[in-house]
MIMIVO-868234 format. One line per 2 residues: number of its first residue (from 1); their letters; for each residue x negated, y, z negated of N, C-alpha, C, CB. Coordinates in Angstrom, 1 decimal, padded with zeros to 4 digits, always signed. Atoms other than C-alpha are relative to their C-alpha. Glycine has a CB too. Example, Ala and Ser with C-alpha at 12.3 -4.5 7.8 and 13.67 -1.06 7.14 Angstrom:
REM MIMIVO-868234
1> as> -000.9,-001.2,+000.0,-012.3,-004.5,-007.8,-000.9,+001.2,+000.0,+001.0,+000.0,-001.2 | +000.9,-001.1,+000.0,-013.7,-001.1,-007.1,+000.8,+001.1,-000.8,-000.4,+000.5,+001.4;
//
This chain:
REM MIMIVO-868234
1> xx> -000.8,+001.2,+000.0,-015.5,+084.8,-042.3,-000.8,-001.1,-000.7,+000.4,-000.4,+001.4 | +000.7,+001.0,+000.7,-016.3,+081.8,-044.5,-000.3,-001.2,+000.9,+000.9,-000.5,-001.2;
3> xx> +000.4,+001.2,-000.8,-017.9,+078.6,-043.3,+001.1,-001.0,+000.2,-001.2,-000.7,-000.7 | -001.2,+000.9,-000.1,-014.7,+076.6,-044.1,+000.9,+000.5,+001.1,+000.7,-000.1,-001.3;
5> xx> -000.9,-000.5,-001.1,-012.7,+078.9,-041.8,-000.5,-000.3,+001.4,+000.3,+001.5,-000.2 | +000.6,+000.3,-001.3,-015.1,+078.5,-039.0,+000.2,-001.4,+000.4,-001.5,+000.4,+000.0;
7> xx> -000.2,+001.4,-000.3,-014.9,+074.8,-039.3,+001.4,-000.4,+000.4,-000.4,-000.9,-001.2 | -001.5,+000.3,-000.3,-011.1,+074.8,-039.3,+000.3,+000.5,+001.5,+000.9,+000.8,-000.9;
9> xx> -000.2,-000.5,-001.3,-011.1,+076.9,-036.1,-000.6,-000.9,+001.1,-000.6,+001.4,+000.2 | +000.7,+001.0,-000.9,-013.6,+074.5,-034.4,+000.8,-001.2,+000.1,-001.4,-000.3,-000.5;
11> xx> -000.8,+001.3,-000.1,-011.4,+071.5,-035.3,+001.3,+000.2,+000.8,+000.4,-000.4,-001.4 | -001.2,-000.2,-000.8,-008.3,+073.1,-033.8,-000.3,+000.0,+001.5,+000.6,+001.4,-000.4;
13> xx> +000.4,+000.0,-001.4,-010.1,+073.7,-030.5,-000.3,-001.4,+000.5,-001.2,+000.9,+000.2 | +000.4,+001.3,-000.5,-011.4,+070.1,-030.3,+000.9,-001.1,-000.4,-001.4,-000.3,-000.5;
15> xx> -001.0,+000.9,+000.6,-008.3,+068.4,-031.7,+000.3,-001.2,+001.0,+001.2,+000.7,-000.4 | -000.4,+001.0,-000.9,-007.5,+066.5,-028.5,-001.2,-001.0,+000.3,+000.4,+000.6,+001.3;
17> xx> +001.1,+000.9,-000.3,-011.0,+064.9,-028.2,-000.9,-000.4,-001.1,-000.8,+000.6,+001.0 | +000.9,+000.3,+001.1,-012.7,+064.8,-031.6,+000.6,+000.2,-001.4,-001.3,+000.8,+000.1;
19> xx> -000.5,-000.2,+001.4,-012.2,+064.5,-035.3,-001.1,+000.8,-000.8,+000.3,-001.4,-000.7 | +001.0,-000.8,+000.7,-013.9,+066.9,-037.7,+000.0,-000.4,-001.5,+000.4,+001.5,+000.1;
21> xx> +000.1,+000.2,+001.5,-015.1,+066.6,-041.3,-000.5,+001.3,-000.6,-000.9,-001.2,-000.4 | +000.4,-001.3,+000.6,-015.6,+069.5,-043.7,-001.5,+000.1,-000.3,+000.7,+000.2,-001.3;
23> xx> +001.4,-000.1,+000.3,-019.2,+068.5,-044.1,-000.9,-000.2,+001.2,-000.4,-001.0,-001.0 | +000.8,+000.3,-001.2,-020.3,+067.8,-040.5,+000.7,+000.6,+001.2,-000.2,-001.5,+000.2;
25> xx> -000.5,-000.6,-001.1,-019.8,+069.7,-037.3,+000.0,-000.8,+001.3,-000.7,+001.3,+000.3 | +000.0,+000.9,-001.1,-020.4,+066.7,-035.0,+001.3,-000.6,+000.2,-001.1,-001.1,-000.2;
27> xx> -001.3,+000.6,-000.3,-017.3,+065.3,-033.2,-000.1,-001.5,+000.0,+000.5,+000.5,+001.4 | -000.1,+001.4,+000.0,-016.3,+061.7,-033.7,+000.9,-000.4,+001.2,+000.5,-000.6,-001.4;
29> xx> -000.9,+000.4,-001.2,-014.8,+059.7,-030.7,+001.4,-000.3,-000.5,-000.6,-001.2,+000.7 | -001.4,+000.3,+000.4,-011.0,+059.5,-030.7,+000.3,-001.4,+000.4,+000.9,+001.0,+000.8;
31> xx> -000.5,+001.3,-000.3,-009.5,+056.0,-030.8,+001.5,+000.0,+000.1,-000.5,-001.0,-001.1 | -001.4,+000.0,-000.2,-006.1,+055.2,-029.6,+000.6,-001.4,-000.3,+000.4,+000.4,+001.4;
33> xx> -000.6,+001.3,+000.3,-003.7,+052.4,-030.8,+000.9,-000.5,+001.2,+000.8,+000.1,-001.2 | -000.8,+000.4,-001.2,-001.9,+052.4,-027.4,-000.7,-001.1,+000.8,+000.4,+001.2,+000.8;
35> xx> +000.6,+001.0,-000.8,-002.5,+049.3,-025.3,-000.5,+000.6,+001.3,+000.9,-001.2,+000.3 | +000.6,-000.5,-001.3,-004.8,+049.8,-022.2,+000.6,-000.9,+001.1,-001.5,+000.0,-000.1;
37> xx> -000.5,+000.8,-001.2,-003.2,+048.8,-018.9,-000.9,+000.2,+001.2,+001.4,+000.4,+000.3 | +000.9,-000.1,-001.2,-005.1,+048.1,-015.7,+000.9,+000.0,+001.2,-001.1,-001.1,+000.0;
39> xx> -000.7,+000.1,-001.3,-003.9,+048.8,-012.2,-000.6,-000.9,+001.0,+000.1,+001.4,+000.6 | +000.7,+000.9,-000.9,-006.3,+046.3,-010.7,+000.8,-001.3,+000.1,-001.4,-000.3,-000.5;
41> xx> -000.8,+001.3,-000.1,-004.5,+043.1,-009.4,-000.7,-001.1,-000.7,+000.1,-000.4,+001.5 | +000.5,+001.2,+000.7,-004.9,+040.0,-011.5,-000.1,-001.1,+000.9,+000.9,-000.3,-001.2;
43> xx> +000.3,+001.2,-000.9,-006.3,+036.9,-009.9,+000.9,-001.2,-000.5,-001.5,-000.4,-000.1 | -000.9,+001.1,+000.3,-003.9,+034.0,-009.8,-000.8,-001.2,-000.4,+000.9,-000.3,+001.2;
45> xx> +000.7,+001.2,+000.5,-005.0,+030.9,-011.7,+000.5,-001.3,+000.7,+000.0,-000.1,-001.5 | -000.6,+001.2,-000.7,-002.8,+028.5,-009.6,-000.6,-000.1,+001.4,+001.5,+000.1,+000.0;
47> xx> +000.6,+000.3,-001.3,-004.4,+026.9,-006.6,+001.1,+000.0,+001.1,-000.8,-001.3,+000.1 | -001.0,+000.1,-001.0,-002.5,+027.2,-003.3,+000.4,-001.4,+000.3,-000.4,+000.7,+001.3;
49> xx> -000.5,+001.4,-000.3,-000.4,+024.2,-002.3,-000.8,-000.5,+001.2,+001.5,+000.0,+000.3 | +000.8,+000.6,-001.0,-002.5,+021.8,-000.2,+001.0,-000.6,+001.1,-000.9,-001.1,-000.6;
51> xx> -000.8,+000.5,-001.1,-001.0,+021.1,+003.2,-000.6,-001.3,+000.5,+000.1,+001.0,+001.2 | +000.5,+001.2,-000.5,-001.5,+017.9,+005.2,-001.3,+000.2,+000.8,+001.0,-000.7,+001.0;
53> xx> +001.3,-000.1,-000.8,-005.0,+017.3,+006.8,+000.3,+000.4,+001.4,-000.8,-001.2,-000.1 | -000.1,-000.4,-001.4,-005.5,+018.7,+010.3,+000.4,-001.2,+000.8,-001.2,+000.7,+000.5;
55> xx> -000.4,+001.1,-000.9,-003.7,+016.6,+012.9,+001.0,-001.0,-000.6,-001.2,-000.7,+000.4 | -001.0,+000.9,+000.6,-001.4,+014.9,+010.4,+001.4,+000.6,+000.1,-000.4,-000.3,-001.4;
57> xx> -001.4,-000.5,-000.2,+002.3,+015.2,+011.0,+000.7,+000.2,-001.3,+000.8,-001.0,+000.9 | -000.9,-000.1,+001.2,+004.7,+016.5,+008.4,+001.0,-001.1,+000.0,+000.7,+001.4,-000.1;
59> xx> -000.9,+001.0,+000.1,+007.2,+014.0,+007.2,+001.3,+000.3,+000.8,+000.4,-000.4,-001.5 | -001.2,-000.3,-000.8,+010.2,+013.7,+009.6,-000.2,-000.8,+001.3,+000.2,+001.5,+000.2;
61> xx> +000.0,+000.7,-001.3,+011.0,+012.2,+013.0,-001.2,+000.5,+000.9,+001.3,+000.1,+000.7 | +001.1,-000.6,-000.7,+008.4,+014.6,+014.5,+000.3,+000.2,+001.5,-001.2,-000.9,-000.1;
63> xx> -000.1,-000.3,-001.4,+007.8,+015.0,+018.2,+000.9,-001.0,+000.7,-001.4,+000.1,+000.7 | -000.8,+000.8,-000.9,+010.1,+013.7,+020.9,-000.9,-001.0,+000.8,+000.9,+000.8,+000.9;
65> xx> +000.7,+001.0,-000.7,+008.9,+010.5,+022.5,+000.2,+000.3,+001.5,+000.4,-001.5,-000.3 | -000.1,-000.2,-001.4,+008.1,+011.1,+026.2,-001.3,-000.4,+000.7,+000.3,+001.5,+000.3;
67> xx> +001.1,+000.4,-000.8,+005.7,+010.4,+029.0,-001.1,+001.0,+000.0,+000.4,-000.4,+001.4 | +001.2,-000.8,-000.3,+002.2,+011.8,+029.6,-000.4,+000.9,-001.2,+000.3,+000.9,+001.2;
69> xx> +000.4,-000.6,+001.2,+001.7,+012.9,+026.0,-000.7,-001.0,-000.9,+001.2,+000.7,-000.8 | +000.7,+001.0,+000.9,-000.6,+011.3,+023.4,+000.5,+000.4,-001.4,-001.5,+000.1,+000.1;
71> xx> -000.6,-000.1,+001.3,+000.8,+010.7,+019.9,-000.8,-000.7,-001.1,+001.4,-000.4,+000.0 | +000.3,+000.8,+001.2,-000.1,+009.6,+016.4,+001.3,-000.4,-000.7,-001.0,+000.8,-001.0;
73> xx> -001.2,+000.5,+000.8,+002.3,+007.5,+014.3,-000.5,-000.2,-001.4,+000.5,-001.4,+000.7 | +000.3,+000.1,+001.4,+002.0,+008.0,+010.6,+001.2,-000.4,-000.8,-000.5,+001.4,-000.6;
75> xx> -001.1,+000.5,+000.7,+004.1,+006.3,+008.0,+000.6,+001.1,-000.9,-000.5,-001.2,-001.0 | -000.7,-001.0,+000.8,+006.7,+008.5,+006.3,-000.3,-000.2,-001.5,+001.5,-000.1,+000.2;
77> xx> +000.2,+000.3,+001.4,+006.0,+006.8,+003.0,-001.3,+000.6,-000.5,-000.1,-001.5,-000.3 | +001.3,-000.6,+000.4,+002.4,+008.1,+003.0,-000.1,+001.5,+000.3,-001.1,-000.7,+000.8;
79> xx> +000.0,-001.4,-000.4,+003.5,+011.6,+004.0,-000.7,+000.3,+001.4,-000.8,+000.8,-001.1 | +000.6,-000.2,-001.3,+002.2,+011.0,+007.5,-001.5,-000.2,+000.1,+000.4,+001.3,+000.6;
81> xx> +001.4,+000.0,+000.1,-001.3,+010.4,+006.4,-000.6,-001.4,+000.3,-000.5,+000.4,-001.4 | +000.5,+001.3,-000.4,-001.6,+006.6,+007.1,+000.5,-000.2,+001.5,+000.6,-001.1,-000.9;
83> xx> -000.3,+000.0,-001.4,-001.8,+006.3,+010.9,-000.2,-001.4,+000.6,-000.9,+001.0,+000.7 | +000.3,+001.2,-000.7,-001.5,+003.3,+013.2,-001.3,+000.2,+000.8,+001.1,-000.3,+001.0;
85> xx> +001.2,-000.1,-000.8,-004.9,+002.6,+014.8,-000.4,-001.4,+000.4,-001.1,+000.6,-000.9 | +000.5,+001.3,-000.5,-006.6,-000.2,+016.7,-001.3,-000.4,-000.7,-000.2,+000.0,+001.6;
87> xx> +001.2,+000.4,+000.7,-009.1,-002.1,+014.6,-001.1,-000.6,+001.0,+000.3,-001.1,-001.0 | +001.1,+000.5,-000.8,-012.4,-003.5,+015.9,+000.3,-001.3,+000.7,-001.3,-000.1,-000.9;
89> xx> -000.4,+001.3,-000.5,-010.8,-006.9,+016.5,+001.2,+000.1,+001.0,+000.3,-000.9,-001.1 | -001.2,-000.2,-001.0,-008.0,-005.3,+018.7,+001.3,-000.1,-000.7,-000.1,-001.0,+001.0;
91> xx> -001.3,+000.1,+000.7,-005.4,-005.8,+016.0,+000.3,+001.4,-000.6,-000.1,-001.1,-001.2 | -000.4,-001.3,+000.5,-003.4,-002.7,+014.9,+000.0,-000.1,-001.5,+001.4,+000.4,+000.6;
93> xx> +000.1,-000.1,+001.5,-004.0,-001.6,+011.3,+000.3,+001.5,-000.3,-001.3,-000.5,-000.6 | -000.2,-001.3,+000.5,-003.8,+001.6,+009.3,-001.3,+000.8,-000.3,+000.9,+000.1,-001.2;
95> xx> +001.2,-000.8,+000.4,-006.3,+004.5,+008.9,+000.5,+001.3,-000.5,-000.9,+000.2,+001.3 | -000.3,-001.3,+000.5,-006.3,+007.8,+007.1,-000.9,+001.1,+000.7,-000.2,+000.1,-001.5;
97> xx> +000.8,-000.9,-000.8,-008.5,+009.4,+009.8,+000.6,+000.2,+001.3,-001.5,-000.5,+000.1 | -000.4,-000.3,-001.4,-007.5,+011.1,+013.0,-001.1,-000.4,+000.9,+000.5,+001.5,+000.2;
99> xx> +001.1,+000.5,-000.9,-009.6,+009.1,+015.5,+000.6,-000.4,+001.3,-000.7,-001.1,-000.7 | -000.4,+000.3,-001.3,-009.5,+008.2,+019.1,+000.9,-001.3,+000.0,-001.2,-000.2,+000.9;
101> xx> -000.8,+001.2,+000.0,-008.2,+004.7,+018.3,+001.4,+000.1,-000.6,-000.8,-001.1,-000.8 | -001.3,-000.2,+000.5,-005.2,+006.2,+016.6,+000.9,+000.8,+000.9,-000.1,+000.7,-001.4;
103> xx> -000.8,-000.7,-001.0,-004.0,+008.0,+019.7,+000.6,-000.9,+001.0,-000.9,+001.1,+000.7 | -000.7,+000.8,-000.9,-001.4,+006.4,+021.8,+000.9,+000.8,+001.0,+000.9,-001.0,-000.8;
105> xx> -000.8,-000.6,-001.0,+000.5,+007.2,+025.0,+001.2,-000.9,+000.2,-000.8,+000.2,+001.4 | -001.3,+000.8,-000.2,+004.2,+006.2,+025.4,+000.3,+000.2,+001.5,+001.1,+000.5,-000.9;
107> xx> -000.3,+000.0,-001.5,+004.8,+005.3,+029.1,+001.3,-000.7,+000.2,-001.1,-000.6,+000.8 | -001.3,+000.6,-000.2,+008.4,+004.7,+030.1,-000.1,-001.1,+001.0,+001.1,+001.0,+000.4;
109> xx> +000.0,+001.1,-000.9,+009.1,+001.4,+031.8,+000.7,+000.4,+001.3,+000.7,-001.2,-000.6 | -000.7,-000.5,-001.2,+011.6,+003.1,+034.1,+000.2,+001.5,-000.3,+001.4,-000.7,+000.2;
111> xx> -000.2,-001.4,+000.1,+012.0,+006.8,+034.8,+001.3,+000.4,-000.7,-000.1,+000.7,+001.4 | -001.1,-000.4,+000.7,+014.3,+008.4,+032.3,+000.5,-001.0,-001.0,+001.1,+000.4,+000.9;
113> xx> -000.5,+001.0,+000.9,+014.7,+005.2,+030.3,-000.6,+000.2,-001.4,-000.5,-001.3,+000.5 | +000.4,-000.1,+001.4,+014.2,+004.7,+026.5,-000.8,-001.2,-000.4,+001.2,+000.2,-000.9;
115> xx> +000.9,+001.1,+000.3,+012.0,+001.7,+026.8,-001.4,+000.3,+000.5,+000.5,-001.4,+000.6 | +001.4,-000.5,-000.3,+008.2,+002.3,+026.7,-001.0,-001.1,-000.2,-000.3,+001.2,-000.9;
117> xx> +001.3,+000.6,+000.4,+004.8,+000.7,+026.8,-000.7,+001.0,-000.9,-000.9,-000.3,+001.3 | +000.9,-000.8,+000.9,+002.5,+001.9,+024.0,-001.4,-000.2,+000.5,+000.2,-000.3,-001.5;
119> xx> +001.4,+000.1,-000.5,-000.9,+002.5,+025.7,-001.0,+000.7,-000.9,+000.0,+000.5,+001.4 | +001.1,-000.6,+000.7,-004.2,+003.3,+024.1,-000.4,+001.3,+000.8,-001.2,-001.0,-000.2;
121> xx> +000.3,-001.3,-000.7,-005.0,+007.0,+024.9,-001.5,+000.1,+000.3,+000.5,+001.1,-000.9 | +001.5,-000.1,-000.2,-008.8,+006.7,+024.6,-000.7,-001.3,+000.1,-000.6,+000.8,-001.2;
123> xx> +000.6,+001.3,+000.0,-009.5,+003.0,+024.4,+000.2,-000.5,+001.4,+000.5,-001.0,-001.1 | -000.1,+000.3,-001.4,-010.2,+002.3,+028.1,-001.0,-001.1,+000.4,-000.3,+001.2,+000.9;
125> xx> +000.9,+001.0,-000.5,-011.7,-000.8,+029.8,+000.2,-000.2,+001.5,+000.1,-001.4,-000.8 | -000.1,+000.1,-001.4,-012.4,-001.0,+033.5,+000.9,+001.1,+000.6,+000.6,-001.3,+000.4;
127> xx> -000.8,-001.1,-000.4,-010.7,+002.4,+033.9,+001.4,-000.1,-000.3,-000.1,+000.1,+001.5 | -001.4,+000.1,+000.4,-007.4,+001.2,+032.4,+000.1,-000.1,-001.5,+000.5,-001.3,+000.7;
129> xx> -000.3,+000.1,+001.4,-005.9,+001.5,+029.0,+000.5,-001.4,-000.4,+001.0,+001.1,-000.4 | -000.7,+001.2,+000.6,-004.7,-001.3,+026.8,+001.4,+000.3,-000.3,-000.8,-000.6,-001.2;
131> xx> -001.4,-000.1,+000.5,-001.1,-001.9,+025.8,+000.1,-000.7,-001.4,+001.0,-000.4,+001.0 | -000.3,+000.8,+001.2,+000.2,-002.9,+022.3,+001.0,-001.0,+000.4,+000.5,+001.0,-001.1;
133> xx> -000.9,+001.1,-000.2,+001.9,-006.2,+022.2,+000.2,-000.8,-001.3,-000.6,-001.0,+001.1 | -000.2,+000.9,+001.2,+003.5,-008.4,+019.5,-000.8,-001.3,+000.2,+001.5,-000.3,-000.2;
135> xx> +000.9,+001.1,-000.2,+001.0,-011.1,+018.9,+000.2,-001.0,-001.2,-001.5,+000.4,-000.1 | -000.2,+001.1,+001.0,+001.4,-014.5,+017.1,-001.4,-000.6,-000.3,+001.0,-001.0,+000.4;
137> xx> +001.3,+000.7,+000.3,-001.8,-015.7,+015.3,+000.1,-001.5,-000.1,-000.5,+000.5,-001.3 | -000.2,+001.4,+000.0,-000.2,-019.1,+015.2,+000.4,-000.5,-001.4,-001.3,-000.7,+000.4;
139> xx> -000.4,+000.5,+001.2,+001.2,-021.3,+012.5,+001.1,+000.8,-000.7,-001.2,-000.2,-001.0 | -001.0,-000.7,+000.8,+003.2,-019.6,+009.7,-000.5,+001.5,-000.2,+000.2,-000.6,-001.3;
141> xx> +000.5,-001.3,+000.2,+001.1,-016.4,+009.9,+001.0,+001.1,+000.6,-001.4,+000.2,+000.7 | -000.9,-001.1,-000.4,+003.0,-013.1,+010.3,-000.4,+000.5,+001.4,+000.0,+001.1,-001.0;
143> xx> +000.3,-000.6,-001.3,+003.3,-011.5,+013.7,-000.7,+001.3,-000.2,+001.3,+000.2,+000.8 | +000.8,-001.2,+000.0,+000.9,-008.7,+014.4,+000.1,+000.8,+001.3,-001.5,-000.3,-000.3;
145> xx> +000.1,-000.8,-001.3,+000.4,-005.9,+017.0,-001.5,-000.1,+000.4,+000.4,+001.4,-000.2 | +001.3,+000.1,-000.4,-002.6,-006.4,+019.1,-000.1,+000.5,+001.5,-000.5,-001.5,+000.0;
147> xx> +000.1,-000.5,-001.3,-004.0,-004.9,+022.3,+000.0,-001.1,+001.0,-001.2,+000.9,+000.2 | +000.0,+000.9,-001.1,-003.5,-006.7,+025.6,+000.1,+000.7,+001.3,+001.3,-001.0,-000.1;
149> xx> -000.1,-000.6,-001.3,-003.6,-006.1,+029.3,+001.4,+000.4,+000.3,-000.5,-000.9,+001.2 | -001.4,-000.6,-000.1,-000.6,-003.9,+030.2,+000.8,-000.8,+001.1,-000.1,+001.4,+000.4;
151> xx> -000.9,+000.7,-000.9,+002.3,-005.8,+031.8,+001.4,+000.4,-000.4,-000.2,-001.5,-000.1 | -001.4,-000.5,+000.3,+005.7,-004.0,+031.9,+001.0,-001.1,+000.1,+000.3,+001.1,+000.9;
153> xx> -001.0,+001.1,-000.2,+007.3,-007.4,+032.7,+000.0,-000.9,-001.3,-000.4,-000.8,+001.1 | +000.0,+000.8,+001.2,+006.5,-008.8,+029.2,+000.8,+000.7,-001.1,-001.5,-000.3,-000.4;
155> xx> -000.8,-000.6,+001.1,+009.1,-008.3,+026.5,-000.7,+000.4,-001.2,+001.1,-000.9,-000.3 | +000.8,-000.3,+001.2,+006.5,-008.3,+023.8,-000.8,+001.3,+000.0,-000.9,-001.2,-000.4;
157> xx> +000.6,-001.3,-000.2,+005.1,-005.1,+025.2,+001.0,+001.2,+000.1,-001.0,+000.0,+001.2 | -001.0,-001.0,-000.2,+008.4,-003.2,+025.4,+000.5,+000.5,-001.3,+001.2,-000.5,+000.9;
159> xx> -000.4,-000.5,+001.3,+009.2,-000.8,+022.6,+001.0,+001.1,+000.1,-001.3,+000.6,-000.7 | -000.9,-001.1,+000.1,+011.9,+001.6,+021.6,-000.2,+000.7,-001.3,+001.5,-000.4,+000.1;
161> xx> +000.4,-000.9,+001.2,+011.8,+004.4,+018.9,+001.3,+000.6,-000.5,-001.0,+001.1,+000.4 | -001.2,-000.6,+000.6,+015.2,+004.8,+017.2,-000.3,+000.7,-001.2,+001.1,-001.1,-000.3;
163> xx> +000.2,-000.8,+001.3,+015.5,+007.3,+014.4,+000.4,-000.9,-001.2,+000.8,+001.3,+000.0 | -000.3,+000.8,+001.2,+015.6,+005.8,+010.9,+001.4,+000.5,-000.5,-001.0,+000.2,-001.1;
165> xx> -001.4,-000.3,+000.4,+019.0,+005.7,+009.2,+000.1,+001.3,-000.8,+000.5,-001.1,-000.9 | +000.0,-001.3,+000.7,+018.1,+008.6,+006.9,-000.5,+001.2,+000.8,-000.8,-000.2,-001.3;
167> xx> +000.5,-001.1,-000.9,+016.7,+010.7,+009.8,-001.4,+000.5,-000.4,+001.0,+001.1,-000.1 | +001.3,-000.5,+000.4,+013.3,+011.0,+008.1,-001.2,-000.5,+000.8,-000.2,-000.3,-001.5;
169> xx> +001.1,+000.6,-000.8,+011.3,+009.2,+010.7,+000.6,-000.8,+001.2,-000.9,-000.8,-000.8 | -000.4,+000.9,-001.1,+011.4,+006.8,+013.7,-000.5,-001.4,-000.3,-000.7,+000.5,+001.3;
171> xx> +000.3,+001.4,+000.1,+011.4,+003.1,+013.7,-000.7,-000.4,+001.3,+001.2,-001.0,-000.2 | +000.6,+000.5,-001.2,+009.2,+001.2,+016.2,+000.4,-001.4,+000.2,-001.6,+000.1,-000.1;
173> xx> -000.7,+001.3,-000.2,+011.1,-001.7,+017.6,-000.4,-000.7,+001.3,+001.5,+000.2,+000.0 | +000.3,+000.8,-001.2,+010.2,-004.5,+020.0,+001.0,-001.1,+000.0,-001.5,-000.6,+000.0;
175> xx> -001.1,+001.0,+000.0,+013.3,-006.5,+020.9,+000.7,+000.1,-001.4,-000.5,-001.4,+000.2 | -000.6,+000.1,+001.4,+014.7,-007.6,+017.5,-001.0,+000.1,-001.1,+000.9,-001.2,-000.1;
177> xx> +001.1,-000.1,+001.0,+011.4,-007.0,+015.7,-000.3,+001.4,-000.3,-001.3,-000.8,+000.5 | +000.3,-001.3,+000.4,+010.4,-004.0,+013.8,-001.5,+000.1,-000.5,+000.9,+000.6,-001.1;
179> xx> +001.4,-000.2,+000.4,+006.8,-002.7,+013.2,+000.1,+000.5,-001.5,-000.8,+001.0,+000.9 | -000.1,-000.2,+001.5,+006.2,-002.7,+009.4,-001.5,+000.2,-000.5,+000.7,-001.1,-000.7;
181> xx> +001.3,-000.2,+000.7,+003.3,-001.4,+007.3,+000.1,-000.6,-001.4,-000.4,+001.5,-000.1 | +000.0,+000.6,+001.3,+002.5,-003.5,+004.3,-000.8,+000.7,-001.0,-000.5,-001.5,+000.1;
183> xx> +000.7,-000.7,+001.1,+001.2,-002.4,+000.9,-001.5,-000.2,+000.1,+000.6,-000.5,-001.3 | +001.4,+000.2,+000.0,-002.2,-003.9,+001.6,-000.6,+000.5,+001.3,-000.3,-001.5,-000.1;
185> xx> +000.6,-000.6,-001.2,-002.7,-001.9,+004.8,+000.1,-000.7,+001.3,-001.4,+000.3,-000.3 | -000.2,+000.8,-001.3,-001.7,-004.5,+007.4,+001.2,+000.6,+000.7,+000.2,-001.5,-000.3;
187> xx> -001.1,-000.4,-000.9,+000.7,-003.8,+010.3,+000.5,-001.3,+000.6,-000.4,+001.0,+001.1 | -000.6,+001.2,-000.5,+003.1,-006.6,+011.1,+001.3,+000.3,+000.8,+000.4,-001.0,-001.2;
189> xx> -001.3,-000.1,-000.7,+006.2,-007.2,+013.2,+000.9,-001.1,-000.5,-000.2,-000.1,+001.6 | -001.0,+001.0,+000.6,+009.3,-008.9,+011.7,+001.4,+000.5,+000.2,-000.3,-000.2,-001.4;
191> xx> -001.4,-000.3,-000.1,+013.0,-009.1,+011.9,+000.5,+000.8,-001.2,+000.9,-001.2,+000.2 | -000.6,-000.8,+001.1,+015.1,-006.7,+009.8,+000.9,-000.9,-000.8,+000.7,+001.2,+000.5;
193> xx> -000.8,+000.8,+000.8,+016.4,-008.9,+007.0,+000.7,+000.8,-001.1,-000.8,-001.1,-000.7 | -000.8,-000.7,+001.1,+018.9,-007.9,+004.3,-000.9,+000.4,-001.1,+001.2,-000.8,-000.4;
195> xx> +000.9,-000.5,+001.1,+017.1,-005.8,+001.7,-001.4,+000.4,+000.4,+000.0,-001.1,-001.1 | +001.3,-000.4,-000.4,+014.0,-005.3,+003.7,+000.0,+001.5,+000.2,-000.4,-000.7,+001.3;
197> xx> +000.2,-001.5,-000.2,+012.7,-001.7,+003.7,-000.8,+000.2,+001.3,-000.7,+000.6,-001.2 | +000.7,-000.2,-001.3,+011.9,-000.8,+007.3,-001.0,+001.2,-000.1,+001.1,+000.3,+001.1;
199> xx> +001.0,-001.0,+000.0,+008.8,+001.3,+007.9,+000.4,+001.1,+001.0,-001.4,-000.5,+000.2 | -000.3,-001.1,-000.9,+009.7,+004.7,+009.3,-001.4,+000.8,+000.3,+001.0,+001.0,-000.6;
201> xx> +001.2,-000.7,-000.4,+007.0,+006.7,+011.2,+000.3,+001.4,+000.4,-000.7,-000.8,+001.2 | -000.1,-001.4,-000.5,+006.5,+010.4,+011.8,-000.9,+000.2,+001.1,-000.2,+001.0,-001.2;
203> xx> +000.7,-000.1,-001.3,+005.3,+011.3,+015.3,-000.6,+001.4,+000.2,+000.9,-000.4,+001.1 | +000.6,-001.3,-000.3,+002.9,+014.1,+016.1,-000.6,+000.0,+001.4,-001.1,+000.3,-001.0;
205> xx> +000.6,-000.2,-001.3,+002.1,+015.3,+019.6,-001.4,+000.5,-000.1,+000.9,+000.9,+000.9 | +001.4,-000.4,+000.0,-001.6,+015.5,+020.1,-000.5,+000.5,+001.4,-000.9,-001.2,-000.4;
207> xx> +000.4,-000.6,-001.2,-001.6,+017.0,+023.5,+000.3,-000.8,+001.3,-001.4,+000.4,+000.0 | -000.3,+000.7,-001.3,-001.4,+016.0,+027.2,-001.0,-001.2,+000.1,-000.3,+001.0,+001.2;
209> xx> +000.8,+001.2,-000.2,-002.6,+012.5,+028.0,-001.1,+000.2,+001.0,+000.9,-001.2,+000.4 | +001.2,-000.1,-001.0,-006.0,+012.2,+029.7,-000.2,-001.4,+000.7,-001.2,+000.4,-000.8;
211> xx> +000.1,+001.3,-000.7,-005.3,+008.6,+031.0,-000.1,+000.3,+001.5,+001.2,-000.9,-000.3 | +000.1,-000.2,-001.4,-006.4,+008.3,+034.6,+001.2,-000.3,+000.8,-001.2,-000.8,+000.5;
213> xx> -001.2,+000.4,-000.8,-003.2,+006.6,+035.7,+001.1,-000.3,-001.0,-000.3,-001.3,+000.8 | -001.2,+000.2,+000.8,+000.3,+006.6,+034.2,+001.1,-000.6,+000.8,+000.5,+001.3,-000.7;
215> xx> -001.1,+000.5,-000.7,+003.2,+004.5,+035.2,+001.2,+000.9,+000.1,+000.5,-001.3,-000.6 | -001.1,-000.8,-000.1,+006.4,+006.0,+036.4,+001.0,-000.2,-001.1,+000.7,-000.3,+001.4;
//
C-alpha cells in the first residue's frame, strides 16, 4: 500500500478531532465557528434596591397610635427618614438618626379617647418623662414644640393624630395648630392656612414603652 493511501486512511479515522496534510502526519486542533455557551449563572450588574435604614418607617400612616408603646414620627416627604427629636435645648427638631431622643410615648388623656400626651420615652428627669407642649418664644417668633412638665390639664400638651387627606401619613394636631417641618429643619406649630402644605408623618412602633409610670 502506498504512503498516500496510508495517510488517507489515517485522516478518515481522525476526522472528528484533527486535520491532516499530505506532508505531515501530526494532527492539527479542530476549530469551530459555533458560539460557545456557558451554563454558569451570570452575575447581575444592577445593585439591589436600597430599603430604608433600620428603624425607619416606610411612607404611610404606619402604626396605630395607642398607649404603652413607643413610636418614632418621620416626615412623609423625607420617606420617613427625618424624625422628630428633642434637641439639647429641649426644643423639638429633626434628625436622620434613630436615637433615644426621637422615641415618644403617646399616653391617652382618658381611657379609650383620641386625645394624647406625647411623652419622651427615654428622656427622664426625677423618674418622670417630659411632655411635648406648644411653646411661644415670644414676639413674632413662630410657635415651637418644647418639652415641659407633663400636665394633662393644659391644652397646649393635648394632641390628636388625624390621617392626612391623601391617606399617606398622619397629622399631629394641637387644638387648631398643626406640627409642621420646615425646609431648614425646624419644627413649628401653626394654623392651617389656605394653600399651606401640612406636614404628614409616618409612625413606626418601636416596641413596648419602658416608662416607669403611664397615665390611664
